[in-house]
C-alpha positions in Angstrom: 5.5 -15.2 -67.6 5.2 -17.4 -64.6 1.8 -18.3 -63.6 -0.1 -15.5 -61.7 2.1 -12.9 -63.1 1.7 -10.7 -66.3 2.2 -12.2 -69.6 4.7 -10.9 -72.1 2.6 -8.9 -74.8 3.6 -8.4 -78.6 3.6 -4.9 -79.3 3.2 -3.4 -82.9 5.8 -1.3 -84.3 5.0 2.4 -83.9 2.8 3.8 -86.2 1.8 0.5 -87.7 -1.7 -0.7 -87.1 -1.6 -4.3 -86.0 -3.7 -6.7 -88.1 -3.9 -9.9 -86.0 -5.0 -12.6 -88.2 -6.1 -16.0 -87.1 -3.9 -18.8 -88.1 -4.7 -22.0 -89.7 -4.5 -23.7 -86.4 -6.8 -21.0 -84.8 -9.3 -21.5 -87.8 -9.0 -25.3 -87.4 -10.6 -24.8 -83.9 -13.5 -22.6 -85.1 -14.6 -24.7 -88.1 -15.9 -27.7 -85.8 -18.5 -25.3 -84.3 -20.5 -25.6 -87.8 -20.5 -29.4 -87.6 -22.1 -29.2 -84.1 -18.6 -29.8 -82.3 -18.1 -26.7 -80.1 -14.2 -26.7 -79.2 -14.7 -25.2 -75.6 -12.1 -26.1 -73.2 -12.8 -25.6 -69.5 -11.5 -26.1 -66.1 -13.4 -26.9 -63.0 -12.1 -25.6 -59.6 -12.7 -25.7 -56.0 -11.8 -22.9 -54.0 -11.5 -22.1 -50.1 -14.3 -19.7 -50.6 -14.1 -18.1 -46.9 -12.8 -14.8 -48.5 -15.4 -14.5 -51.1 -18.5 -15.2 -49.0 -20.4 -12.6 -47.0 -22.2 -13.6 -43.6 -25.1 -15.1 -45.4 -23.0 -17.4 -47.6 -23.5 -15.2 -50.8 -20.6 -14.6 -53.1 -19.1 -11.2 -53.2 -19.0 -11.6 -56.9 -18.1 -7.9 -57.4 -14.9 -8.8 -55.5 -14.2 -11.4 -58.0 -15.1 -9.1 -60.9 -12.7 -6.3 -59.6 -10.0 -8.8 -59.3 -10.3 -10.1 -62.8 -10.9 -6.7 -64.4 -7.7 -5.3 -62.9 -5.8 -8.2 -64.9 -7.8 -8.2 -68.0 -5.4 -5.7 -69.7 -2.5 -8.3 -69.3 -4.4 -10.8 -71.4 -6.1 -8.9 -74.6 -7.6 -11.9 -76.3 -9.9 -11.8 -73.2 -11.5 -8.4 -74.6 -11.4 -9.4 -78.3 -13.8 -10.8 -80.9 -13.2 -12.5 -84.2 -14.0 -10.4 -87.0 -15.0 -11.8 -90.4 -14.0 -9.3 -93.3 -15.9 -9.5 -96.6 -14.3 -11.9 -99.4 -10.9 -10.6 -100.8 -9.8 -9.0 -97.6 -8.1 -12.2 -96.1 -8.8 -14.2 -93.1 -10.6 -13.4 -90.0 -8.7 -11.2 -87.7 -8.9 -10.6 -83.8 -10.1 -7.0 -83.1 -11.1 -5.2 -79.8 -14.7 -5.7 -78.6 -16.1 -2.1 -78.9 -17.4 -2.4 -75.4 -16.8 -4.9 -72.7 -19.0 -5.6 -69.8 -17.2 -8.0 -67.2 -20.6 -8.9 -65.6 -21.4 -10.8 -69.0 -18.6 -13.0 -68.4 -18.2 -13.4 -64.4 -21.4 -14.7 -63.0 -22.8 -16.9 -60.1 -24.7 -20.0 -60.4 -25.7 -21.4 -56.9 -25.7 -24.7 -56.1 -28.2 -26.5 -53.7 -27.2 -26.0 -50.1 -24.7 -28.4 -48.9 -24.0 -29.8 -52.4 -21.8 -32.7 -53.2 -19.2 -33.2 -55.6 -21.9 -35.0 -58.0 -24.1 -32.1 -57.9 -21.0 -29.7 -58.8 -20.3 -31.8 -61.6 -24.0 -32.1 -62.9 -23.9 -28.3 -62.7 -20.6 -28.0 -64.6 -22.1 -30.3 -67.5 -25.1 -27.9 -67.6 -22.9 -24.9 -68.1 -20.6 -26.7 -70.6 -23.8 -27.0 -72.9 -24.1 -23.3 -73.0 -22.8 -21.9 -76.1 -20.3 -18.9 -76.0 -21.8 -15.8 -77.8 -19.5 -15.2 -80.7 -20.3 -11.5 -80.7 -18.7 -11.2 -77.3 -15.2 -12.5 -76.3 -14.9 -16.0 -76.1 -15.0 -16.9 -72.3 -17.2 -17.3 -69.3 -16.5 -17.9 -65.8 -19.2 -19.1 -63.1 -19.0 -19.2 -59.5 -20.7 -22.0 -57.9 -21.3 -21.6 -54.0 -23.1 -24.2 -52.0 -20.4 -26.7 -51.2 -20.0 -27.6 -47.7 -17.1 -26.0 -45.6 -17.4 -22.6 -47.3 -15.9 -24.1 -50.7 -16.9 -22.7 -53.7 -16.8 -24.2 -57.2 -15.7 -22.4 -60.2 -16.3 -23.3 -64.0 -14.4 -21.4 -66.4 -14.9 -21.8 -70.2 -12.8 -20.8 -73.0 -13.0 -21.4 -76.8 -10.1 -23.3 -78.3 -9.8 -20.7 -81.0 -8.1 -18.2 -78.3 -5.6 -20.8 -77.0 -4.6 -24.5 -76.8 -4.0 -26.2 -73.6 -0.8 -24.8 -72.7 -1.4 -21.5 -73.6 -5.0 -21.7 -72.1 -3.2 -22.5 -68.5 -0.9 -19.5 -69.0 -3.9 -17.4 -69.8 -5.8 -18.5 -66.8 -2.7 -18.2 -64.6 -2.5 -14.6 -65.5 -5.7 -13.9 -63.8 -4.5 -15.3 -60.7 -2.2 -14.3 -57.8 0.4 -16.5 -56.0 -0.2 -14.1 -52.7 -3.6 -14.3 -51.1 -3.2 -10.7 -50.0 -1.8 -9.3 -53.3 -4.0 -6.6 -55.1 -3.2 -5.8 -58.5 -3.0 -2.3 -59.5 -6.0 -0.6 -61.1 -6.1 -1.3 -64.8 -5.3 1.4 -67.3 -8.1 3.0 -69.2 -9.1 1.1 -72.1 -9.4 2.6 -75.4 -10.5 0.0 -78.1 -8.6 0.1 -81.4 -11.2 0.6 -84.3 -11.3 -2.4 -87.0 -8.9 -1.7 -89.8 -10.5 -0.3 -92.9 -10.9 -2.1 -95.9 -7.8 -0.7 -97.7 -5.7 -1.7 -94.5 -7.1 -5.3 -94.7 -6.8 -5.4 -98.5 -3.0 -4.3 -98.4 -2.3 -6.9 -95.3 -3.7 -9.5 -97.3 -1.6 -8.6 -100.5 1.4 -8.4 -98.4 0.8 -11.9 -96.8 0.2 -13.5 -100.2 3.3 -12.1 -101.7 5.1 -13.7 -98.4 3.5 -17.0 -99.2 4.6 -16.8 -102.6 8.2 -15.8 -101.8 8.3 -18.7 -99.3 7.5 -21.0 -102.0 9.9 -19.6 -104.3 12.5 -19.8 -101.7 11.8 -23.5 -101.4 12.2 -24.0 -105.0 15.3 -22.2 -105.1 16.7 -24.8 -102.6 15.2 -28.0 -103.9 18.0 -30.2 -102.1 17.3 -28.6 -98.7 13.5 -28.9 -99.4 13.6 -32.4 -100.5 15.7 -33.3 -97.2 13.0 -31.7 -95.2 10.1 -33.6 -96.8 12.1 -36.7 -96.7 12.5 -36.2 -92.8 8.9 -35.6 -92.5 7.7 -38.5 -94.6 7.7 -41.3 -92.3 5.6 -39.4 -89.8 3.3 -38.6 -92.6 3.0 -42.0 -93.8 2.4 -43.3 -90.3 -0.3 -40.6 -89.9 -2.5 -41.6 -93.0 -1.3 -45.1 -94.0 -1.3 -46.8 -90.3 -3.6 -49.6 -89.9 -7.2 -48.3 -88.8 -8.1 -48.0 -85.3 -10.2 -50.9 -84.1 -13.9 -50.9 -84.0 -15.1 -50.4 -80.3 -17.9 -48.8 -78.5 -15.8 -45.9 -77.9 -16.3 -44.4 -81.6 -20.0 -43.3 -82.2 -21.0 -39.9 -83.7 -20.8 -37.4 -80.7 -23.9 -35.8 -79.7 -24.3 -32.1 -77.9 -24.6 -33.5 -74.2 -21.6 -34.4 -72.0 -21.0 -36.4 -68.8 -18.1 -35.4 -66.7 -16.3 -37.7 -64.0 -13.0 -37.1 -62.1 -10.5 -38.7 -60.0 -7.3 -37.5 -58.1 -3.8 -38.7 -57.8 -0.5 -37.6 -56.6 2.1 -36.3 -58.8 5.0 -37.5 -56.8 3.6 -41.1 -56.9 3.3 -41.0 -60.6 7.1 -39.7 -60.8 8.0 -42.5 -58.4 6.4 -45.1 -60.6 7.8 -43.4 -63.8 11.3 -43.4 -62.3 11.3 -47.1 -61.5 10.5 -48.1 -64.9 12.4 -45.7 -66.9 9.2 -44.0 -68.1 7.6 -40.5 -68.2 4.6 -39.4 -65.9 2.7 -38.8 -69.0 3.5 -42.6 -69.9 2.1 -43.6 -66.2 -1.0 -41.6 -66.8 -1.7 -43.3 -70.3 -1.2 -46.8 -68.6 -3.3 -45.9 -66.0 -6.0 -44.9 -68.5 -5.4 -48.1 -70.4 -6.2 -49.9 -67.1 -9.7 -48.0 -67.0 -10.2 -48.7 -70.6 -9.6 -52.5 -70.2 -12.3 -52.6 -67.5 -14.8 -50.4 -69.3 -14.7 -52.7 -72.3 -14.9 -55.8 -70.5 -17.8 -54.5 -68.5 -19.6 -53.8 -71.9 -18.8 -57.4 -72.9 -16.3 -56.3 -75.6 -13.1 -58.6 -76.3 -10.0 -57.1 -75.3 -7.6 -60.0 -76.3 -4.8 -58.4 -78.3 -6.5 -55.3 -78.5 -4.5 -52.1 -79.3 -6.6 -48.9 -79.0 -5.1 -45.7 -80.3 -4.7 -42.5 -78.4 -4.3 -39.1 -80.0 -2.1 -37.2 -77.7 -1.5 -33.4 -78.2 2.2 -32.3 -78.2 3.2 -28.8 -77.3 5.2 -27.0 -79.9 5.4 -23.6 -77.9 9.1 -22.3 -77.4 10.2 -21.4 -73.8 8.5 -21.8 -70.3 5.1 -23.1 -70.0 3.7 -19.9 -68.7 4.7 -18.1 -71.9 2.7 -20.2 -74.2 0.2 -18.0 -76.4 -2.1 -19.1 -79.3 -2.6 -22.7 -80.7 0.8 -24.1 -81.4 0.1 -28.0 -80.6 1.1 -30.9 -82.6 0.0 -34.5 -82.0 1.1 -38.1 -81.8 -0.7 -41.2 -81.9 -0.1 -43.7 -79.1 -1.1 -47.0 -79.1 -2.5 -48.3 -75.7 -2.1 -52.2 -75.3 -5.3 -52.9 -73.7 -4.8 -56.5 -74.3 -1.9 -56.8 -72.4 -2.9 -58.3 -68.9 0.2 -57.1 -66.9 0.2 -53.5 -66.0 3.8 -53.1 -65.7 4.3 -54.6 -69.2 1.5 -52.2 -70.5 3.6 -49.1 -68.9 6.7 -50.4 -70.9 5.0 -50.6 -74.1 3.4 -47.4 -73.8 6.6 -45.6 -73.0 8.3 -46.9 -75.9 5.3 -45.7 -78.2 5.5 -42.2 -76.8 9.2 -41.9 -76.9 8.7 -42.6 -80.7 5.5 -40.4 -81.3 7.4 -37.3 -79.6 10.2 -37.8 -82.1 7.7 -38.0 -85.0 5.6 -34.7 -83.9 8.1 -32.4 -85.0 8.7 -34.0 -88.1 5.1 -34.1 -89.1 5.0 -30.5 -88.1 8.1 -29.9 -90.5 6.0 -31.1 -93.7 3.8 -28.0 -93.2 0.7 -30.2 -93.7 -1.1 -28.8 -90.7 -0.5 -25.4 -91.9 -3.0 -26.2 -95.1 -6.4 -25.0 -94.6 -7.2 -27.4 -97.3 -5.9 -30.4 -95.3 -7.5 -29.5 -92.1 -10.8 -29.0 -93.8 -10.7 -32.5 -95.4 -9.6 -34.2 -92.2 -12.5 -32.4 -90.5 -15.0 -33.6 -92.9 -13.9 -37.1 -92.1 -14.0 -36.9 -88.4 -17.5 -38.3 -88.3 -16.2 -41.7 -89.5 -12.6 -41.3 -89.0 -10.6 -44.7 -88.1 -7.4 -43.0 -86.9 -7.9 -42.8 -83.2 -10.1 -44.4 -80.4 -9.8 -41.7 -77.6 -8.2 -38.1 -77.0 -5.9 -37.5 -74.2 -4.3 -34.3 -73.0 -1.9 -34.0 -70.4 -0.9 -30.2 -69.2 1.8 -29.5 -66.6 0.2 -26.8 -64.4 1.8 -24.8 -61.5 3.6 -26.3 -58.7 2.4 -23.5 -56.1 -0.9 -22.5 -54.9 -2.9 -19.9 -56.9 -5.5 -17.5 -55.6 -8.5 -15.8 -57.0 -9.5 -12.4 -55.2 -7.8 -13.9 -52.0 -9.4 -17.4 -52.4 -7.2 -20.3 -52.7 -7.6 -22.7 -55.5 -7.8 -26.3 -53.7 -8.2 -28.5 -56.7 -8.1 -28.0 -60.6 -9.7 -30.1 -63.3 -9.5 -29.8 -67.0 -12.4 -30.5 -69.4 -11.4 -31.2 -72.9 -13.8 -30.9 -76.0 -15.0 -33.9 -78.0 -15.0 -34.0 -81.8 -16.3 -36.4 -84.6 -16.8 -39.7 -83.4 -14.5 -39.8 -80.4 -16.8 -40.2 -77.6 -14.2 -40.1 -74.8 -11.6 -37.4 -73.9 -9.4 -37.4 -70.9 -7.9 -34.4 -69.5 -4.8 -34.5 -66.9 -3.5 -31.5 -65.0 -0.9 -31.4 -62.3 -1.4 -28.6 -59.6 0.3 -28.2 -56.4 1.5 -31.7 -56.1 -1.8 -33.2 -57.4 -2.4 -35.3 -60.3 -6.1 -34.5 -61.3 -7.9 -36.4 -64.3 -11.2 -35.7 -65.8 -12.8 -37.9 -68.2 -15.3 -36.3 -70.7 -17.7 -38.6 -72.6 -20.7 -38.2 -74.9 -24.1 -38.3 -72.8 -25.5 -41.1 -74.9 -22.3 -43.3 -74.6 -21.5 -42.5 -70.9 -22.5 -46.2 -69.5 -19.5 -47.5 -67.7 -18.0 -44.3 -66.7 -17.8 -45.1 -63.1 -16.1 -48.4 -64.3 -13.3 -46.4 -66.3 -12.8 -44.1 -63.4 -12.5 -47.0 -61.0 -9.8 -48.6 -63.1 -8.0 -45.2 -63.3 -8.3 -44.9 -59.6 -6.8 -48.5 -58.8 -3.9 -47.9 -61.5 -2.9 -44.5 -60.4 -4.9 -42.5 -57.6 -5.2 -43.0 -54.1 -8.3 -40.9 -53.7 -11.9 -41.9 -54.0 -13.5 -41.6 -57.3 -16.2 -39.0 -58.2 -18.7 -39.4 -61.4 
């Protein structure tokens, strides 16, 4: 699909009940919940609310609910829940929620009259703290009226188990329109499928185990091919586990439950011009701007930056095809050294561009080893996240739609991504391009948020022409 249009659906073979198991990558997004690190992805939007407000300035929430309901059949995950079968019946699976009430997912959270952007962000922080109910589909959307000029804020939260960043944006786009006057046809009647029986789950589990054994046997039958693949992936594996530890800084502390959110704005064409002039990519320009902000932040905290190389973990999409067709969790990752100690911004950009070129080549090689498909490996990594020394910060850059999108006739004026935190990584940065904008959101742990305005001001100075909001 393209943004604002129906996504492709994978249809089961006729007569065969579909058993949609969670992948190891999906489960890897659920397990952190037990450690107190919910992996909720969110987006903050500002809408031209004139089409949504009545004469008294109240949101016509039923209009929004109706628009979303008409499109929910295009995104089955938004009406499904995770089902945990008893031991011996295999991994958790997605099943249709037996009942679905859109009013439990689309709500209004009014802001004070004539609220400013700071009040909008504080309200989004409060909403971010609310845990999603695992007995219901794992998403929620709030409309936040009260901004000047008939603008309405929006905060949508989606658990990472449903989708990664690229797939989450595609899912979000499926609920929106490309035309303010468009009206989706009425949704077809919904008949939830029953949960597969114990017998069906047991047979499916046996088939999957047999397929896994056959896959191992296949690799053993072709030892040379298997050895070549492992050899190709070994440098990336060695780099991940045997690289020098990330430096000790104030950025790495155990993450608490509360968040602080700040945003700044840039222009995609400006970033492209800078990238083109220096033989870099837009993502390199963004990382260089983040490095500028981090340099300012650490200096403001009184920390030494001379010769400092911070390490950022940056997701790399492994989805095939156009961005709008992304589905599920299919993200790899690369480690990028940010030369905070380099005082020359242009030199920093050149160093980062070289690092990302290497990292992008390493990501598919690491994926080829299959280590990230191992539940044992993922759980082991999760247990060490509170004390990990592999990375200092998390940065996710997702390309968004170049055209304006509409929700129930209301144009989305701006979009800002909110990334989750985990372990001892107290700073995450989300970047999203939309309609020529390059919008950046910094998410920090509430207890280590000191200096966030300094970070954003540095980002602004390096990249963004508009004022900072924190």
